[in-house]
ZAMI-422092 format. One record per residue (C-alpha): residue number from 0; x, y, z. Coordinates in steps of 0.5 Angstrom, whole numbers, plus 500, padded with zeros to 3 digits. Layout:
<marpas>
num->NUM&xx->X&yy->Y&zz->Z
...
</marpas>
This chain:
<marpas>
num->0&xx->139&yy->193&zz->406
num->1&xx->133&yy->193&zz->400
num->2&xx->127&yy->189&zz->401
num->3&xx->127&yy->183&zz->397
num->4&xx->121&yy->181&zz->393
num->5&xx->115&yy->177&zz->397
num->6&xx->110&yy->172&zz->394
num->7&xx->105&yy->167&zz->395
num->8&xx->102&yy->170&zz->401
num->9&xx->098&yy->166&zz->405
num->10&xx->094&yy->168&zz->411
num->11&xx->091&yy->164&zz->417
num->12&xx->086&yy->167&zz->422
num->13&xx->089&yy->164&zz->429
num->14&xx->084&yy->168&zz->433
num->15&xx->078&yy->173&zz->432
num->16&xx->076&yy->174&zz->439
num->17&xx->077&yy->181&zz->442
num->18&xx->081&yy->183&zz->435
num->19&xx->084&yy->179&zz->430
num->20&xx->091&yy->175&zz->430
num->21&xx->093&yy->172&zz->423
num->22&xx->099&yy->168&zz->421
num->23&xx->102&yy->170&zz->415
num->24&xx->106&yy->165&zz->411
num->25&xx->110&yy->167&zz->405
num->26&xx->116&yy->167&zz->400
num->27&xx->121&yy->172&zz->401
num->28&xx->127&yy->173&zz->396
num->29&xx->134&yy->175&zz->400
num->30&xx->139&yy->180&zz->398
num->31&xx->143&yy->174&zz->395
num->32&xx->137&yy->172&zz->390
num->33&xx->135&yy->166&zz->394
num->34&xx->128&yy->165&zz->396
num->35&xx->126&yy->162&zz->403
num->36&xx->119&yy->161&zz->406
num->37&xx->118&yy->165&zz->412
num->38&xx->112&yy->165&zz->417
num->39&xx->110&yy->171&zz->422
num->40&xx->104&yy->173&zz->426
num->41&xx->101&yy->180&zz->426
num->42&xx->096&yy->182&zz->431
num->43&xx->090&yy->187&zz->427
num->44&xx->087&yy->191&zz->432
num->45&xx->086&yy->197&zz->427
num->46&xx->089&yy->204&zz->427
num->47&xx->088&yy->209&zz->433
num->48&xx->090&yy->216&zz->435
num->49&xx->093&yy->219&zz->441
num->50&xx->093&yy->226&zz->444
num->51&xx->097&yy->231&zz->449
num->52&xx->092&yy->236&zz->451
num->53&xx->096&yy->242&zz->454
num->54&xx->095&yy->248&zz->458
num->55&xx->101&yy->253&zz->456
num->56&xx->099&yy->258&zz->461
num->57&xx->098&yy->253&zz->467
num->58&xx->104&yy->249&zz->464
num->59&xx->100&yy->243&zz->465
num->60&xx->097&yy->237&zz->461
num->61&xx->091&yy->232&zz->462
num->62&xx->093&yy->225&zz->462
num->63&xx->089&yy->219&zz->464
num->64&xx->090&yy->213&zz->469
num->65&xx->086&yy->206&zz->468
num->66&xx->087&yy->199&zz->469
num->67&xx->091&yy->195&zz->463
num->68&xx->091&yy->188&zz->464
num->69&xx->097&yy->186&zz->459
num->70&xx->101&yy->190&zz->464
num->71&xx->099&yy->187&zz->470
num->72&xx->101&yy->180&zz->467
num->73&xx->108&yy->183&zz->465
num->74&xx->110&yy->186&zz->472
num->75&xx->106&yy->192&zz->473
num->76&xx->104&yy->191&zz->480
num->77&xx->097&yy->194&zz->480
num->78&xx->096&yy->194&zz->473
num->79&xx->095&yy->202&zz->473
num->80&xx->097&yy->206&zz->467
num->81&xx->098&yy->214&zz->466
num->82&xx->097&yy->215&zz->459
num->83&xx->095&yy->221&zz->454
num->84&xx->088&yy->220&zz->451
num->85&xx->087&yy->215&zz->446
num->86&xx->083&yy->211&zz->442
num->87&xx->082&yy->206&zz->436
num->88&xx->079&yy->209&zz->430
num->89&xx->073&yy->205&zz->429
num->90&xx->072&yy->207&zz->422
num->91&xx->072&yy->214&zz->423
num->92&xx->078&yy->219&zz->421
num->93&xx->083&yy->220&zz->426
num->94&xx->081&yy->228&zz->427
num->95&xx->074&yy->226&zz->429
num->96&xx->076&yy->220&zz->433
num->97&xx->081&yy->224&zz->437
num->98&xx->076&yy->229&zz->438
num->99&xx->070&yy->224&zz->441
num->100&xx->075&yy->220&zz->445
num->101&xx->078&yy->227&zz->448
num->102&xx->070&yy->228&zz->450
num->103&xx->069&yy->221&zz->453
num->104&xx->075&yy->220&zz->456
num->105&xx->077&yy->227&zz->459
num->106&xx->070&yy->231&zz->459
num->107&xx->074&yy->237&zz->455
num->108&xx->071&yy->239&zz->448
num->109&xx->076&yy->241&zz->443
num->110&xx->075&yy->244&zz->437
num->111&xx->082&yy->245&zz->434
num->112&xx->087&yy->239&zz->434
num->113&xx->094&yy->239&zz->430
num->114&xx->097&yy->232&zz->428
num->115&xx->104&yy->232&zz->429
num->116&xx->106&yy->225&zz->427
num->117&xx->104&yy->218&zz->426
num->118&xx->108&yy->212&zz->428
num->119&xx->107&yy->204&zz->428
num->120&xx->108&yy->202&zz->435
num->121&xx->110&yy->195&zz->435
num->122&xx->112&yy->194&zz->428
num->123&xx->114&yy->187&zz->429
num->124&xx->108&yy->184&zz->431
num->125&xx->102&yy->189&zz->431
num->126&xx->099&yy->192&zz->424
num->127&xx->097&yy->199&zz->428
num->128&xx->099&yy->206&zz->426
num->129&xx->098&yy->211&zz->431
num->130&xx->096&yy->218&zz->429
num->131&xx->099&yy->223&zz->434
num->132&xx->096&yy->230&zz->436
num->133&xx->096&yy->236&zz->440
num->134&xx->091&yy->241&zz->443
num->135&xx->091&yy->246&zz->448
num->136&xx->085&yy->246&zz->453
num->137&xx->083&yy->251&zz->458
num->138&xx->078&yy->250&zz->464
num->139&xx->072&yy->253&zz->459
num->140&xx->072&yy->247&zz->455
num->141&xx->070&yy->242&zz->460
num->142&xx->063&yy->240&zz->459
num->143&xx->063&yy->233&zz->462
num->144&xx->066&yy->229&zz->468
num->145&xx->070&yy->224&zz->463
num->146&xx->072&yy->217&zz->465
num->147&xx->070&yy->214&zz->458
num->148&xx->064&yy->211&zz->455
num->149&xx->059&yy->208&zz->459
num->150&xx->059&yy->201&zz->455
num->151&xx->066&yy->200&zz->454
num->152&xx->068&yy->199&zz->462
num->153&xx->074&yy->204&zz->462
num->154&xx->074&yy->207&zz->469
num->155&xx->078&yy->212&zz->467
num->156&xx->081&yy->217&zz->472
num->157&xx->082&yy->224&zz->469
num->158&xx->089&yy->227&zz->471
num->159&xx->091&yy->235&zz->471
num->160&xx->099&yy->234&zz->472
num->161&xx->104&yy->240&zz->471
num->162&xx->109&yy->238&zz->466
num->163&xx->115&yy->239&zz->470
num->164&xx->112&yy->233&zz->474
num->165&xx->110&yy->229&zz->468
num->166&xx->117&yy->229&zz->466
num->167&xx->119&yy->227&zz->473
num->168&xx->114&yy->221&zz->472
num->169&xx->117&yy->219&zz->466
num->170&xx->124&yy->219&zz->469
num->171&xx->122&yy->215&zz->475
num->172&xx->118&yy->210&zz->471
num->173&xx->111&yy->212&zz->474
num->174&xx->109&yy->214&zz->466
num->175&xx->111&yy->208&zz->462
num->176&xx->106&yy->208&zz->456
num->177&xx->110&yy->209&zz->450
num->178&xx->105&yy->214&zz->446
num->179&xx->105&yy->218&zz->452
num->180&xx->112&yy->219&zz->453
num->181&xx->113&yy->220&zz->445
num->182&xx->108&yy->226&zz->446
num->183&xx->111&yy->229&zz->452
num->184&xx->118&yy->229&zz->449
num->185&xx->115&yy->232&zz->443
num->186&xx->112&yy->238&zz->447
num->187&xx->119&yy->238&zz->451
num->188&xx->123&yy->239&zz->444
num->189&xx->118&yy->244&zz->441
num->190&xx->118&yy->248&zz->448
num->191&xx->110&yy->248&zz->448
num->192&xx->110&yy->248&zz->456
</marpas>
């Protein structure tokens, strides 16, 4: 199916608190040539980056655990999520952003990162493009305790988990974060560990 033409786009800001929620009203031309007015809401939180840190010899990965309110209100009993390190670009390029996030969240300093793909994470309602990276780590790269930026109230716990256990945690539903599952599956397909 080919995308029809779009015209008369009107944007209305519904909320601009934490991030921005916009309502778009527009005319969309259907396949048969007729026009219809449509309305959609889109949440704009900016673009982000995520990274899987892995240790090829130990066959381990670095993940984080933190409280996520949206999951708590949607049937996640304690609201805790196990995830790869990630963050919003905040006007930075994806490589600079992810290096900064790794240091803040995990305490590791990585120099070399490899971008492996990018994806819209929830294209029906969120504008965000997420840039996905991988990088190796070793114990000599640990320069701080991690835990997140002090001014961001993240309270992040840093976890070093054998890849075999991370795979099992996905199957058991302990790891339920999409970006984390995507990067762990990428590591399995590429036989990184």
